[in-house]
Steps between C-alpha positions, in 0.01 A plus 500: 500500500536656157651326199876475531755443228754237585853627538654165413717484194360291223702289264620673187317401184684265267585743220751406234703772336505523123809315382760716335565425134829324474714364226499128429864475599760754593736391222256591223557779252167662583496865599357601836119515508515880516669506158263266317323675213300366205435738209603795721250409773576367849447124521492237769767231497265233353381740227859591417591130470208438263607799288857370484375155391284658227795712386724192490247325276458812282124531552350849500270618779339802661549543875215631719256515207168665581183350354130576556584835657821400677516638853147643482221306676420188299831513315790255507876547492681195363852435621601384151333495160720253314503505120484126438410355160227477370320683786640715783491364855407707808708403804501584869776432748349428841708556810465245778421765762253730324315228309462237771170318553324784682517709183446216254144603407605840361778335297255244359254777413773704329608198296142422392428862406821522299429176314145616423617843380773357279269240351639350180761773454745353754593177675371424848679682782807328641578537871846426637587495870795654680587167663572357152725791398804468727741605225496606136571138402202385708283764332616382158403141582166603657398709198578204275290279726210749481508487120646842421751323273 
């Protein structure tokens, strides 16, 4: 008898859908995610919260700053380049879905390359996580904890 393919149904793979970005609470004054912009560029909810915290503190920044070639191979795009005193601070906002453990190596490599490229002209890169940025107030506290102010 020739090879036969079983006609039995197999169990579906355990695939989790990407969680939808949601607001910390429905009573907040945050706009819908589709209306979140930072320096006239579309932003994720955690990035928007960080920008609002920086604005509240009165600290200048560049959003989506390209260094070492930017989006070209070998380049880096920083989420924020914060003008702290005496040296600026590069910052990335990592989402819990896209930057989970399976992708941790590329994030670590990006951080090391950025720190090496900046050298003595900037502080070490700061990474904040979406799970710590539930609201603008949470972002304000987290940035203080990370040493931005």
